[in-house]
Structures are given as structure tokens and as C-alpha cells.
N, CA, C and O atoms as a GROMACS GRO file, in nm:
protein
  508
    1GLN      N    1   2.958   1.035  -0.153
    1GLN     CA    2   2.814   1.035  -0.160
    1GLN      C    3   2.757   0.954  -0.043
    1GLN      O    4   2.823   0.864   0.009
    2VAL      N    5   2.636   0.988  -0.003
    2VAL     CA    6   2.570   0.921   0.106
    2VAL      C    7   2.515   0.787   0.059
    2VAL      O    8   2.459   0.776  -0.050
    3GLN      N    9   2.532   0.684   0.143
    3GLN     CA   10   2.478   0.552   0.115
    3GLN      C   11   2.407   0.499   0.238
    3GLN      O   12   2.444   0.530   0.351
    4LEU      N   13   2.303   0.419   0.215
    4LEU     CA   14   2.226   0.358   0.322
    4LEU      C   15   2.222   0.208   0.303
    4LEU      O   16   2.205   0.159   0.192
    5VAL      N   17   2.238   0.134   0.412
    5VAL     CA   18   2.226  -0.011   0.412
    5VAL      C   19   2.128  -0.049   0.520
    5VAL      O   20   2.154  -0.026   0.638
    6ASP      N   21   2.015  -0.109   0.482
    6ASP     CA   22   1.916  -0.149   0.581
    6ASP      C   23   1.920  -0.300   0.603
    6ASP      O   24   1.958  -0.376   0.514
    7SER      N   25   1.880  -0.341   0.722
    7SER     CA   26   1.889  -0.480   0.762
    7SER      C   27   1.793  -0.506   0.876
    7SER      O   28   1.730  -0.413   0.927
    8GLY      N   29   1.783  -0.631   0.918
    8GLY     CA   30   1.704  -0.667   1.035
    8GLY      C   31   1.572  -0.734   1.005
    8GLY      O   32   1.502  -0.775   1.098
    9GLY      N   33   1.536  -0.747   0.879
    9GLY     CA   34   1.412  -0.815   0.845
    9GLY      C   35   1.419  -0.963   0.872
    9GLY      O   36   1.526  -1.018   0.899
   10GLY      N   37   1.304  -1.027   0.866
   10GLY     CA   38   1.296  -1.170   0.890
   10GLY      C   39   1.152  -1.214   0.900
   10GLY      O   40   1.061  -1.142   0.860
   11MET      N   41   1.132  -1.334   0.952
   11MET     CA   42   1.000  -1.391   0.970
   11MET      C   43   0.963  -1.388   1.118
   11MET      O   44   1.046  -1.416   1.205
   12VAL      N   45   0.838  -1.354   1.145
   12VAL     CA   46   0.791  -1.344   1.282
   12VAL      C   47   0.642  -1.379   1.285
   12VAL      O   48   0.570  -1.356   1.188
   13GLN      N   49   0.597  -1.434   1.396
   13GLN     CA   50   0.456  -1.463   1.416
   13GLN      C   51   0.379  -1.335   1.443
   13GLN      O   52   0.433  -1.238   1.495
   14ALA      N   53   0.252  -1.336   1.407
   14ALA     CA   54   0.166  -1.223   1.440
   14ALA      C   55   0.172  -1.193   1.588
   14ALA      O   56   0.170  -1.283   1.672
   15GLY      N   57   0.181  -1.065   1.620
   15GLY     CA   58   0.197  -1.022   1.757
   15GLY      C   59   0.341  -1.006   1.801
   15GLY      O   60   0.367  -0.952   1.908
   16GLY      N   61   0.434  -1.051   1.719
   16GLY     CA   62   0.575  -1.042   1.752
   16GLY      C   63   0.636  -0.909   1.715
   16GLY      O   64   0.566  -0.816   1.674
   17SER      N   65   0.768  -0.901   1.730
   17SER     CA   66   0.841  -0.776   1.709
   17SER      C   67   0.965  -0.798   1.625
   17SER      O   68   1.022  -0.907   1.623
   18LEU      N   69   1.006  -0.694   1.556
   18LEU     CA   70   1.132  -0.688   1.484
   18LEU      C   71   1.187  -0.547   1.496
   18LEU      O   72   1.112  -0.451   1.511
   19ARG      N   73   1.320  -0.535   1.489
   19ARG     CA   74   1.383  -0.404   1.480
   19ARG      C   75   1.467  -0.397   1.355
   19ARG      O   76   1.562  -0.474   1.338
   20LEU      N   77   1.433  -0.305   1.267
   20LEU     CA   78   1.509  -0.281   1.146
   20LEU      C   79   1.615  -0.175   1.173
   20LEU      O   80   1.594  -0.083   1.251
   21SER      N   81   1.729  -0.190   1.106
   21SER     CA   82   1.839  -0.096   1.122
   21SER      C   83   1.878  -0.040   0.986
   21SER      O   84   1.865  -0.107   0.884
   22CYS      N   85   1.924   0.083   0.986
   22CYS     CA   86   1.972   0.150   0.866
   22CYS      C   87   2.103   0.218   0.900
   22CYS      O   88   2.108   0.309   0.982
   23LYS      N   89   2.211   0.174   0.836
   23LYS     CA   90   2.343   0.231   0.857
   23LYS      C   91   2.370   0.332   0.746
   23LYS      O   92   2.368   0.297   0.628
   24ALA      N   93   2.396   0.456   0.784
   24ALA     CA   94   2.425   0.562   0.689
   24ALA      C   95   2.574   0.590   0.687
   24ALA      O   96   2.641   0.583   0.790
   25SER      N   97   2.626   0.622   0.570
   25SER     CA   98   2.765   0.662   0.556
   25SER      C   99   2.774   0.774   0.454
   25SER      O  100   2.690   0.785   0.364
   26GLY      N  101   2.877   0.857   0.468
   26GLY     CA  102   2.896   0.966   0.375
   26GLY      C  103   2.901   1.100   0.445
   26GLY      O  104   2.898   1.107   0.568
   27PRO      N  105   2.908   1.207   0.368
   27PRO     CA  106   2.926   1.341   0.425
   27PRO      C  107   2.795   1.405   0.470
   27PRO      O  108   2.688   1.376   0.416
   28GLN      N  109   2.807   1.493   0.567
   28GLN     CA  110   2.700   1.584   0.608
   28GLN      C  111   2.572   1.511   0.649
   28GLN      O  112   2.462   1.557   0.618
   29LEU      N  113   2.586   1.400   0.716
   29LEU     CA  114   2.468   1.324   0.758
   29LEU      C  115   2.384   1.397   0.861
   29LEU      O  116   2.266   1.368   0.875
   30SER      N  117   2.444   1.492   0.935
   30SER     CA  118   2.366   1.568   1.032
   30SER      C  119   2.257   1.651   0.967
   30SER      O  120   2.165   1.697   1.036
   31ARG      N  121   2.265   1.672   0.838
   31ARG     CA  122   2.164   1.749   0.766
   31ARG      C  123   2.047   1.664   0.717
   31ARG      O  124   1.953   1.717   0.658
   32TYR      N  125   2.051   1.534   0.739
   32TYR     CA  126   1.956   1.443   0.678
   32TYR      C  127   1.837   1.411   0.767
   32TYR      O  128   1.851   1.389   0.887
   33ALA      N  129   1.721   1.408   0.705
   33ALA     CA  130   1.604   1.345   0.762
   33ALA      C  131   1.591   1.205   0.703
   33ALA      O  132   1.630   1.182   0.588
   34PHE      N  133   1.538   1.112   0.780
   34PHE     CA  134   1.527   0.973   0.736
   34PHE      C  135   1.385   0.922   0.752
   34PHE      O  136   1.315   0.957   0.846
   35SER      N  137   1.344   0.839   0.657
   35SER     CA  138   1.212   0.778   0.662
   35SER      C  139   1.223   0.630   0.632
   35SER      O  140   1.322   0.582   0.577
   36TRP      N  141   1.117   0.559   0.668
   36TRP     CA  142   1.099   0.420   0.629
   36TRP      C  143   0.975   0.410   0.540
   36TRP      O  144   0.869   0.465   0.571
   37PHE      N  145   0.990   0.341   0.428
   37PHE     CA  146   0.881   0.309   0.338
   37PHE      C  147   0.871   0.158   0.326
   37PHE      O  148   0.964   0.086   0.362
   38ARG      N  149   0.758   0.110   0.274
   38ARG     CA  150   0.743  -0.033   0.252
   38ARG      C  151   0.662  -0.058   0.126
   38ARG      O  152   0.581   0.025   0.084
   39ARG      N  153   0.686  -0.176   0.065
   39ARG     CA  154   0.612  -0.216  -0.053
   39ARG      C  155   0.577  -0.364  -0.041
   39ARG      O  156   0.665  -0.449  -0.028
   40ALA      N  157   0.448  -0.393  -0.045
   40ALA     CA  158   0.400  -0.530  -0.047
   40ALA      C  159   0.377  -0.573  -0.191
   40ALA      O  160   0.352  -0.487  -0.276
   41PRO      N  161   0.385  -0.703  -0.221
   41PRO     CA  162   0.364  -0.749  -0.358
   41PRO      C  163   0.229  -0.704  -0.413
   41PRO      O  164   0.126  -0.720  -0.348
   42GLY      N  165   0.232  -0.648  -0.533
   42GLY     CA  166   0.110  -0.603  -0.597
   42GLY      C  167   0.053  -0.474  -0.542
   42GLY      O  168  -0.058  -0.435  -0.581
   43GLN      N  169   0.124  -0.407  -0.453
   43GLN     CA  170   0.075  -0.284  -0.394
   43GLN      C  171   0.174  -0.170  -0.417
   43GLN      O  172   0.290  -0.191  -0.450
   44GLU      N  173   0.124  -0.049  -0.399
   44GLU     CA  174   0.208   0.068  -0.413
   44GLU      C  175   0.298   0.084  -0.291
   44GLU      O  176   0.264   0.042  -0.181
   45ARG      N  177   0.413   0.145  -0.313
   45ARG     CA  178   0.500   0.182  -0.203
   45ARG      C  179   0.428   0.281  -0.111
   45ARG      O  180   0.362   0.373  -0.160
   46GLU      N  181   0.441   0.263   0.019
   46GLU     CA  182   0.375   0.352   0.112
   46GLU      C  183   0.470   0.398   0.222
   46GLU      O  184   0.560   0.325   0.263
   47PHE      N  185   0.446   0.518   0.267
   47PHE     CA  186   0.521   0.575   0.378
   47PHE      C  187   0.487   0.504   0.508
   47PHE      O  188   0.371   0.468   0.530
   48VAL      N  189   0.587   0.484   0.593
   48VAL     CA  190   0.566   0.420   0.722
   48VAL      C  191   0.598   0.515   0.837
   48VAL      O  192   0.513   0.536   0.924
   49ALA      N  193   0.718   0.573   0.838
   49ALA     CA  194   0.761   0.657   0.950
   49ALA      C  195   0.875   0.747   0.906
   49ALA      O  196   0.948   0.713   0.812
   50LEU      N  197   0.890   0.860   0.972
   50LEU     CA  198   1.004   0.947   0.944
   50LEU      C  199   1.054   1.010   1.072
   50LEU      O  200   0.982   1.022   1.171
   51ILE      N  201   1.181   1.051   1.067
   51ILE     CA  202   1.243   1.122   1.177
   51ILE      C  203   1.324   1.237   1.118
   51ILE      O  204   1.401   1.217   1.024
   52THR      N  205   1.307   1.357   1.174
   52THR     CA  206   1.372   1.475   1.120
   52THR      C  207   1.515   1.487   1.168
   52THR      O  208   1.557   1.416   1.259
   53ARG      N  209   1.589   1.575   1.106
   53ARG     CA  210   1.723   1.609   1.155
   53ARG      C  211   1.712   1.687   1.285
   53ARG      O  212   1.602   1.724   1.326
   54GLY      N  213   1.824   1.711   1.349
   54GLY     CA  214   1.824   1.789   1.471
   54GLY      C  215   1.758   1.715   1.586
   54GLY      O  216   1.806   1.610   1.629
   55SER      N  217   1.649   1.771   1.636
   55SER     CA  218   1.582   1.715   1.752
   55SER      C  219   1.515   1.581   1.725
   55SER      O  220   1.483   1.509   1.818
   56GLY      N  221   1.494   1.548   1.599
   56GLY     CA  222   1.439   1.418   1.566
   56GLY      C  223   1.291   1.402   1.594
   56GLY      O  224   1.250   1.306   1.658
   57SER      N  225   1.211   1.495   1.547
   57SER     CA  226   1.066   1.479   1.554
   57SER      C  227   1.024   1.360   1.468
   57SER      O  228   1.085   1.335   1.364
   58THR      N  229   0.922   1.288   1.510
   58THR     CA  230   0.880   1.168   1.440
   58THR      C  231   0.737   1.179   1.390
   58THR      O  232   0.654   1.249   1.449
   59TYR      N  233   0.709   1.110   1.280
   59TYR     CA  234   0.578   1.109   1.217
   59TYR      C  235   0.552   0.969   1.164
   59TYR      O  236   0.645   0.899   1.123
   60TYR      N  237   0.425   0.927   1.165
   60TYR     CA  238   0.391   0.790   1.131
   60TYR      C  239   0.268   0.783   1.043
   60TYR      O  240   0.179   0.868   1.050
   61HIS      N  241   0.264   0.681   0.958
   61HIS     CA  242   0.140   0.645   0.893
   61HIS      C  243   0.043   0.596   0.999
   61HIS      O  244   0.084   0.539   1.100
   62ASP      N  245  -0.086   0.617   0.978
   62ASP     CA  246  -0.185   0.578   1.076
   62ASP      C  247  -0.178   0.429   1.109
   62ASP      O  248  -0.203   0.390   1.223
   63ARG      N  249  -0.145   0.346   1.012
   63ARG     CA  250  -0.139   0.202   1.036
   63ARG      C  251  -0.018   0.161   1.120
   63ARG      O  252  -0.013   0.050   1.171
   64ALA      N  253   0.079   0.250   1.133
   64ALA     CA  254   0.197   0.223   1.214
   64ALA      C  255   0.193   0.290   1.351
   64ALA      O  256   0.260   0.245   1.444
   65LYS      N  257   0.118   0.394   1.363
   65LYS     CA  258   0.113   0.473   1.486
   65LYS      C  259   0.070   0.388   1.604
   65LYS      O  260  -0.029   0.315   1.597
   66GLY      N  261   0.145   0.397   1.713
   66GLY     CA  262   0.116   0.321   1.832
   66GLY      C  263   0.179   0.184   1.836
   66GLY      O  264   0.183   0.121   1.941
   67ARG      N  265   0.230   0.135   1.723
   67ARG     CA  266   0.295   0.005   1.715
   67ARG      C  267   0.442   0.015   1.676
   67ARG      O  268   0.524  -0.064   1.722
   68PHE      N  269   0.475   0.111   1.591
   68PHE     CA  270   0.611   0.128   1.540
   68PHE      C  271   0.674   0.251   1.602
   68PHE      O  272   0.606   0.348   1.634
   69THR      N  273   0.806   0.246   1.620
   69THR     CA  274   0.882   0.358   1.672
   69THR      C  275   1.008   0.378   1.589
   69THR      O  276   1.090   0.287   1.578
   70VAL      N  277   1.023   0.495   1.530
   70VAL     CA  278   1.144   0.528   1.456
   70VAL      C  279   1.236   0.608   1.547
   70VAL      O  280   1.190   0.697   1.620
   71SER      N  281   1.363   0.578   1.543
   71SER     CA  282   1.461   0.646   1.627
   71SER      C  283   1.594   0.654   1.554
   71SER      O  284   1.610   0.592   1.448
   72LYS      N  285   1.688   0.728   1.609
   72LYS     CA  286   1.820   0.737   1.549
   72LYS      C  287   1.926   0.751   1.655
   72LYS      O  288   1.902   0.800   1.765
   73ASP      N  289   2.045   0.706   1.619
   73ASP     CA  290   2.165   0.724   1.700
   73ASP      C  291   2.263   0.797   1.610
   73ASP      O  292   2.339   0.734   1.536
   74SER      N  293   2.262   0.929   1.617
   74SER     CA  294   2.341   1.009   1.524
   74SER      C  295   2.490   0.985   1.540
   74SER      O  296   2.565   0.992   1.442
   75ALA      N  297   2.535   0.958   1.663
   75ALA     CA  298   2.677   0.934   1.686
   75ALA      C  299   2.726   0.811   1.612
   75ALA      O  300   2.844   0.802   1.577
   76ARG      N  301   2.637   0.716   1.587
   76ARG     CA  302   2.672   0.593   1.516
   76ARG      C  303   2.617   0.589   1.374
   76ARG      O  304   2.631   0.489   1.305
   77ASN      N  305   2.556   0.699   1.330
   77ASN     CA  306   2.497   0.708   1.196
   77ASN      C  307   2.398   0.594   1.171
   77ASN      O  308   2.398   0.532   1.065
   78MET      N  309   2.313   0.570   1.270
   78MET     CA  310   2.216   0.462   1.262
   78MET      C  311   2.074   0.516   1.276
   78MET      O  312   2.049   0.609   1.352
   79VAL      N  313   1.984   0.457   1.201
   79VAL     CA  314   1.841   0.482   1.211
   79VAL      C  315   1.772   0.348   1.233
   79VAL      O  316   1.812   0.248   1.174
   80TYR      N  317   1.669   0.346   1.318
   80TYR     CA  318   1.603   0.221   1.353
   80TYR      C  319   1.453   0.233   1.333
   80TYR      O  320   1.396   0.343   1.338
   81LEU      N  321   1.391   0.120   1.310
   81LEU     CA  322   1.246   0.110   1.313
   81LEU      C  323   1.210  -0.009   1.400
   81LEU      O  324   1.224  -0.124   1.359
   82GLN      N  325   1.163   0.019   1.521
   82GLN     CA  326   1.114  -0.085   1.611
   82GLN      C  327   0.969  -0.113   1.578
   82GLN      O  328   0.886  -0.023   1.580
   83MET      N  329   0.938  -0.238   1.548
   83MET     CA  330   0.804  -0.279   1.508
   83MET      C  331   0.751  -0.379   1.608
   83MET      O  332   0.807  -0.488   1.624
   84ASP      N  333   0.644  -0.343   1.676
   84ASP     CA  334   0.580  -0.428   1.776
   84ASP      C  335   0.437  -0.460   1.731
   84ASP      O  336   0.381  -0.391   1.646
   85HIS      N  337   0.381  -0.565   1.788
   85HIS     CA  338   0.244  -0.606   1.758
   85HIS      C  339   0.221  -0.621   1.608
   85HIS      O  340   0.124  -0.570   1.553
   86LEU      N  341   0.313  -0.690   1.544
   86LEU     CA  342   0.307  -0.706   1.400
   86LEU      C  343   0.188  -0.792   1.358
   86LEU      O  344   0.147  -0.883   1.429
   87THR      N  345   0.134  -0.759   1.241
   87THR     CA  346   0.025  -0.835   1.181
   87THR      C  347   0.064  -0.877   1.041
   87THR      O  348   0.158  -0.821   0.985
   88PRO      N  349  -0.006  -0.974   0.981
   88PRO     CA  350   0.026  -1.012   0.843
   88PRO      C  351   0.019  -0.897   0.744
   88PRO      O  352   0.086  -0.900   0.642
   89GLU      N  353  -0.062  -0.796   0.772
   89GLU     CA  354  -0.070  -0.680   0.683
   89GLU      C  355   0.058  -0.598   0.681
   89GLU      O  356   0.076  -0.514   0.593
   90ASP      N  357   0.149  -0.622   0.776
   90ASP     CA  358   0.278  -0.555   0.777
   90ASP      C  359   0.380  -0.623   0.687
   90ASP      O  360   0.490  -0.571   0.670
   91THR      N  361   0.348  -0.738   0.630
   91THR     CA  362   0.440  -0.809   0.543
   91THR      C  363   0.472  -0.725   0.420
   91THR      O  364   0.382  -0.684   0.347
   92ALA      N  365   0.601  -0.699   0.398
   92ALA     CA  366   0.645  -0.613   0.289
   92ALA      C  367   0.797  -0.608   0.288
   92ALA      O  368   0.862  -0.654   0.382
   93VAL      N  369   0.852  -0.550   0.182
   93VAL     CA  370   0.991  -0.511   0.181
   93VAL      C  371   0.999  -0.370   0.237
   93VAL      O  372   0.930  -0.280   0.189
   94TYR      N  373   1.083  -0.350   0.336
   94TYR     CA  374   1.097  -0.222   0.402
   94TYR      C  375   1.227  -0.155   0.356
   94TYR      O  376   1.331  -0.220   0.346
   95TYR      N  377   1.219  -0.025   0.328
   95TYR     CA  378   1.331   0.053   0.279
   95TYR      C  379   1.353   0.174   0.367
   95TYR      O  380   1.257   0.243   0.403
   96CYS      N  381   1.478   0.202   0.403
   96CYS     CA  382   1.508   0.331   0.462
   96CYS      C  383   1.546   0.428   0.352
   96CYS      O  384   1.599   0.388   0.248
   97ALA      N  385   1.519   0.555   0.375
   97ALA     CA  386   1.544   0.658   0.276
   97ALA      C  387   1.587   0.785   0.347
   97ALA      O  388   1.546   0.811   0.460
   98GLY      N  389   1.671   0.864   0.280
   98GLY     CA  390   1.720   0.987   0.338
   98GLY      C  391   1.713   1.103   0.241
   98GLY      O  392   1.713   1.085   0.120
   99ARG      N  393   1.707   1.223   0.299
   99ARG     CA  394   1.713   1.344   0.219
   99ARG      C  395   1.777   1.455   0.302
   99ARG      O  396   1.753   1.463   0.422
  100SER      N  397   1.856   1.538   0.239
  100SER     CA  398   1.918   1.652   0.305
  100SER      C  399   1.817   1.764   0.318
  100SER      O  400   1.749   1.798   0.221
  101THR      N  401   1.806   1.822   0.438
  101THR     CA  402   1.708   1.926   0.465
  101THR      C  403   1.771   2.042   0.540
  101THR      O  404   1.882   2.030   0.593
  102ILE      N  405   1.700   2.155   0.544
  102ILE     CA  406   1.734   2.264   0.634
  102ILE      C  407   1.657   2.243   0.763
  102ILE      O  408   1.563   2.163   0.768
  103LEU      N  409   1.696   2.315   0.869
  103LEU     CA  410   1.635   2.294   1.000
  103LEU      C  411   1.485   2.317   0.999
  103LEU      O  412   1.411   2.250   1.071
  104THR      N  413   1.439   2.411   0.919
  104THR     CA  414   1.298   2.447   0.917
  104THR      C  415   1.220   2.376   0.808
  104THR      O  416   1.103   2.410   0.785
  105ALA      N  417   1.279   2.280   0.742
  105ALA     CA  418   1.211   2.210   0.633
  105ALA      C  419   1.090   2.134   0.685
  105ALA      O  420   1.097   2.069   0.789
  106PRO      N  421   0.978   2.142   0.614
  106PRO     CA  422   0.863   2.063   0.655
  106PRO      C  423   0.890   1.915   0.630
  106PRO      O  424   0.954   1.880   0.531
  107PRO      N  425   0.841   1.827   0.717
  107PRO     CA  426   0.864   1.684   0.695
  107PRO      C  427   0.789   1.636   0.572
  107PRO      O  428   0.681   1.685   0.540
  108SER      N  429   0.848   1.540   0.502
  108SER     CA  430   0.790   1.488   0.379
  108SER      C  431   0.762   1.340   0.391
  108SER      O  432   0.847   1.263   0.437
  109ARG      N  433   0.641   1.299   0.350
  109ARG     CA  434   0.602   1.160   0.340
  109ARG      C  435   0.603   1.110   0.196
  109ARG      O  436   0.554   1.001   0.167
  110VAL      N  437   0.660   1.190   0.106
  110VAL     CA  438   0.656   1.162  -0.037
  110VAL      C  439   0.787   1.096  -0.078
  110VAL      O  440   0.894   1.155  -0.060
  111ALA      N  441   0.780   0.976  -0.133
  111ALA     CA  442   0.899   0.902  -0.168
  111ALA      C  443   0.987   0.977  -0.266
  111ALA      O  444   1.110   0.968  -0.259
  112GLU      N  445   0.926   1.051  -0.358
  112GLU     CA  446   1.002   1.122  -0.460
  112GLU      C  447   1.089   1.232  -0.403
  112GLU      O  448   1.181   1.278  -0.471
  113ASP      N  449   1.063   1.275  -0.280
  113ASP     CA  450   1.146   1.377  -0.218
  113ASP      C  451   1.277   1.322  -0.163
  113ASP      O  452   1.366   1.400  -0.129
  114TYR      N  453   1.289   1.193  -0.153
  114TYR     CA  454   1.407   1.131  -0.092
  114TYR      C  455   1.509   1.096  -0.199
  114TYR      O  456   1.475   1.046  -0.306
  115THR      N  457   1.635   1.123  -0.168
  115THR     CA  458   1.742   1.111  -0.267
  115THR      C  459   1.830   0.988  -0.250
  115THR      O  460   1.899   0.950  -0.344
  116VAL      N  461   1.829   0.926  -0.134
  116VAL     CA  462   1.914   0.812  -0.104
  116VAL      C  463   1.830   0.701  -0.044
  116VAL      O  464   1.747   0.726   0.044
  117TRP      N  465   1.850   0.579  -0.092
  117TRP     CA  466   1.768   0.465  -0.050
  117TRP      C  467   1.853   0.345  -0.014
  117TRP      O  468   1.956   0.319  -0.077
  118GLY      N  469   1.809   0.271   0.087
  118GLY     CA  470   1.867   0.142   0.115
  118GLY      C  471   1.817   0.038   0.016
  118GLY      O  472   1.730   0.066  -0.066
  119GLN      N  473   1.874  -0.082   0.024
  119GLN     CA  474   1.842  -0.186  -0.073
  119GLN      C  475   1.712  -0.260  -0.040
  119GLN      O  476   1.659  -0.331  -0.125
  120GLY      N  477   1.662  -0.244   0.081
  120GLY     CA  478   1.539  -0.309   0.123
  120GLY      C  479   1.565  -0.434   0.204
  120GLY      O  480   1.663  -0.505   0.181
  121THR      N  481   1.477  -0.461   0.300
  121THR     CA  482   1.486  -0.581   0.382
  121THR      C  483   1.346  -0.639   0.400
  121THR      O  484   1.252  -0.566   0.430
  122GLN      N  485   1.333  -0.770   0.380
  122GLN     CA  486   1.203  -0.836   0.379
  122GLN      C  487   1.154  -0.862   0.520
  122GLN      O  488   1.228  -0.913   0.604
  123VAL      N  489   1.029  -0.825   0.546
  123VAL     CA  490   0.960  -0.856   0.670
  123VAL      C  491   0.840  -0.943   0.636
  123VAL      O  492   0.756  -0.903   0.556
  124THR      N  493   0.831  -1.061   0.697
  124THR     CA  494   0.721  -1.152   0.675
  124THR      C  495   0.657  -1.185   0.809
  124THR      O  496   0.724  -1.232   0.900
  125VAL      N  497   0.527  -1.161   0.819
  125VAL     CA  498   0.453  -1.185   0.942
  125VAL      C  499   0.349  -1.293   0.914
  125VAL      O  500   0.263  -1.275   0.828
  126SER      N  501   0.356  -1.403   0.986
  126SER     CA  502   0.263  -1.514   0.967
  126SER      C  503   0.150  -1.505   1.068
  126SER      O  504   0.167  -1.453   1.179
  127SER      N  505   0.034  -1.556   1.029
  127SER     CA  506  -0.083  -1.552   1.115
  127SER      C  507  -0.089  -1.672   1.207
  127SER      O  508  -0.182  -1.684   1.287
   0.00000   0.00000   0.00000
């Protein structure tokens, strides 16, 4: 079965940067699209970014667009979220998530569509 382990969270000052990593293991990973979600205390889980299988098209929540970059290294089964210009509003637990798709599958920002999840990594941004 496919498993995900995410890491790279920590504490950073406003305006700083962090890079989160997600290590995937298991069969048929080339079929997977990957996304990052986050949950702040007392708030609903929200979509942050996704990257498709194959060519790796990317999509972002408006609050992440222009500041965050999702990428992957398929040869190493790694997915990354580079976060720049962080603000306190970015403070949350971040989760990577995966789902098996066909090449023509429409991208999904819906958490319920994802079948495999990392354990989460805390990101704290101070003002």
C-alpha cells in the first residue's frame, strides 16, 4: 500500500521561508497526483496546492498563489512545498495527500477525493 511521510515544518519569522517534503512509498506511484492541505486550530481543513501526475501541472489556493510552489521529484518519490514570504496566517499543520488518477483526470481540491495522507507537519510563523 502507498504511504506518505511529510516533514520540514518548523518556526519561522514573518517574511521567511520553509520547504516541506513528502516522501512517498509503495506501488504505482507514477499514477498519483499529490496535494498539500493545511488545518489551523479552530478552522476547517483547506486546500493549499496540488500537482498532477505525468507533466505535473500545478494549482494553488488564492492565498498561496505567488508565494508557494509545489514540485516533485518522481525519481526519488518526493513531493515538495516551497513556502516563501510566510505570514502568521500561514500557521497550521500541513498535510500531503495523494490519489491515484488517470492521465485525463480533472484535478481535485477536495480532501475527500484523496486516499493517502501524511501524518502532518507543524508550521508556525511569528510576527
